[in-house]
N, C-alpha and C positions, 0 to 999 in steps of 0.2 A: 199778225197773230197777237191777240191780247191775252194777258195772263190775269188771274183773279185780281180784281182791282182793290179788294178790301184787305188783303194781307199786307201788313207793314213789315219793313225790313227788320225791325226789332224783334219780330216774332220768329224769324228764321235764321238770323245771324248767329255766328259762333262767337263765344266769349268764354273766358278771357282770350285775348289775342296773344299769340306768341310774338314777342317783340325783341329788339336788340338795339344797341346804340351804334352810331356811325363809326366809332373807333374799333369795332370788331373786324376781324379779318374774314375774307370770303370762306376760308377754311372753317372758322368758327360757325359761320352761318350755315354752311353745308352740313355740319354735324348737328346743328339745331334742327334743320329740316329733316334729316335722317332720323333723329331721336323721336321727333314728334310726328313723323309721317305726314309732312305738309310740303307744299310746293312754293311757299312764299313766307317771308318774315317782314313785318312792318318795322321800319326804323323810326325810333322816337327820340325826342328830347323833352324831358319833363312830362311824359305821357302825351306830348303833342306829336302827331305823326308828321315826319318830315320827308319820308320816302318809303319805298318798298323794294325788296330784292327778291326776285323770283328765280326758279330753276333756269328759266330761259335767259335771264340777265347773266347768270353765272356761265352758261354755255357760250353765249355770244361774246361776252365782254372779258371772260377770263380763259376758259378752256380753248375756245377757237383761236385766241391770240397767244396760246401757249404760255400764259402767265402762271406763276406759282400762287395758288390760293392762300398760302400762309403769308405771302408778301403783299397781297392786295387788300387794302382797307375797303370796307363796305361803302363808305361815302364816295369812293372813286367809281363804283360801278352800279350803285343803286339807281332806280328810276326816281328822279326828284320831282317830276311833274305829277304829283299825286292827285288822282281823281278820287273823291270821297262822296259819300252819300249820308244823308241824315237818317236816324233810326225811325223817324216818322214817315219817311218816303215809302211809297208802295213798292212792292217787288217788281211791278211793271216798270216803274221809273228806273229802278236799279238795273233791270235787264236792258232797258234802252240805253242807259249810260255805258254799260259794258259793251254793247254792240257798237255804239258810236265811237268809243275809244279803243275798240278791239282788245279788251282786257277780260280776264276771267275772275278777278277778285276786286272787291271794293271795300276799303276800310270804312267803317261806320263811325262818324264823328259827330259829337254833340258839344256845342259850345267850345270848340277847339280841341276837345279831349277825345281820345280813341276809346270807343265803348264796345266795338265788335268788328267783325269782318263778315261779308257775305260773298259767296261764290256762285258761279253758274250752277254747280251741283246742288247748292242749298235751294236755289229757285226751282230747279227741276224736281227736287224731292217733294215740294209742296204744290207742284203744278202738274198733276197726272194728266190733265186735259191736253197738255202739250204732247205727251206720249201718244194719247189717243188720236189727236189730230195728225201727227206724223204717220201713224199706222194707217189712218184713213187715206191720207194723201198717197201713201205707198201702194195701197190697194186699188186706187183708181187707175184703170187701164187707159192707156193712150188710145187715140182714134184707131179703130180696128183696121187691120191690113186688108188688102183686097180679098183674101180668102176667108176673112172673118166677117164680111159684111152680112147683115141680116137678110139680104135679098137672095143669097145664093146658097144652094146645097153643095156640099162637097162629100167625098168619100172619107169615112172616118169611123170612130167609135162613139156611141152615145154615152155622154157623161152621166146619164141618169140610170139607164137599164143595162148598159154595156154591150148592146147590139152593135154589130158591125154593118156598115152600109152607108146610105145617104144620110148626112146629118146637116143641120142648119144651126148657125150661131144665133142664140137667142138669150138675152139677158145674162151674158157672161158665160154661157155654157154651150157646148155642142150637143144638140138633141136630135134623135131620130124623129120621124114624122109622128109616130104614136105618142111619144113622150112630149113632143112639142104641142100636140093637141091637148094633152092633160095639163101642161103648164099654162096654156092660154085660157083654160076654163075658169 
């Protein structure tokens, strides 16, 4: 599924980005996340991104190990293999990067400096065709079961006129003989 090719990351990214330094505690980061209603904080040194800490990092690397958030420094649990994207990249490229690396957020970097962040939600907001495609796929019915084949009549209620009796499955509806003739005209 391709997304709009012409929209650049810079057009949908969020900025300024909420950042912190690696010497903060996980407790500090959790409070920053709560105050700003965000799920990740980019860790920087001189505005150069060096890592990211997400809610998931905190759950897996601190809470699940029963560590005290006030005693754990961010640099001990942040994701250091930072995947970034250029502001000139297309949102299609950003989406592919996210899928490839199984991540939901990409720091946007230009000449080594953090200039924004783009999330899955940002991409979805500007890509309503994704929603339309998903709805279309969801409405496509699988191969009809034996009683839904177009060759056979069954006992049921006509979905057009409401008559009870023999109905035949035709173009996604059960129709009586009279309504079936009308639909075929």
